[in-house]
N, C-alpha and C positions, 0 to 999 in steps of 0.2 A: 571475418566475424564468425562466433561460435552460437552453437544451439544452447539455450538455456531452459531448464524444465520450469514446470510453473511454479513450482516449489521455490526453485533460486529465484524467479522474477518476481515470486512476493516478498521473499528476502533482501534484495536488493532494491523493493520500492519500499519497504518499511525502512531501511537504511538510508533512502533517499529521504523520506518524509522525515526521519527523527533525526539526521546527521548533516543534511547538506542543505545550505541558504540559497544556491541557486543550480540551476542544470548545469552549467559551464563547468561548475568546479566537481560535481557528481561525475560529469561524461570524462573529464581531465582523469578522476582518480581511477577509475575502471577504464580508462583508455577506450572510450565507446565512440561511435560516431552520433551525429544527431537523430539519424532515423532508426540505428538500433537502440539508443537509449529511448526513445518515444515507444517503440513497440515493446520493450522489456517494462518499462511504468505503466504501459496500457493491461497489458498481461497481469503484471504483478496486482495492480488494482482491483480488476475484474476476479483474480482467483482469491484475494484478501477478502474482499466482499462476500465471495460465495462461501469461504471460512467460515466468517463470522455468521452468516445467516444460518447455516448448518448448523454452528455450535449454539446460537439461539432458537433455532428449532428442537433441537434435543434437550436442551437445560433450560430455556426460557428465560437466559441471563445473557448479557451481554460480556463476551471474554473479558474484555480489557479491566472491566473493573468490577466484575462481578456481580451484576447491578442488573434488576429488569428496567424494560425500556420506560416504566411507569415511576422507577426510581431515580431515573437521571433528568438532570435540570432541562427545563422547556427551553432550550436555544437551540439557533441554527449554528453551523459550524461550516464555513465556505472555505475551500481551498483554491487557494489562487494559483492557476498555471500560466508560467513565462511564455 
């Protein structure tokens, strides 16, 4: 088991969100155990959220699409965790 930085966990989390259809494939690709994967994704999710909030506080814009919250569509997005 390897130690990952918060930045590495965030990168892995974003890779999981954007490129993998299942937790199993993600674990196999990175050769991770179940608890190790869960810890990495939890840390990555939290760090990613903090980075987004920090960017919004500094600029008033959402980093991903450079729009203010008022300009975003009024919809809810839910993440389903297996």
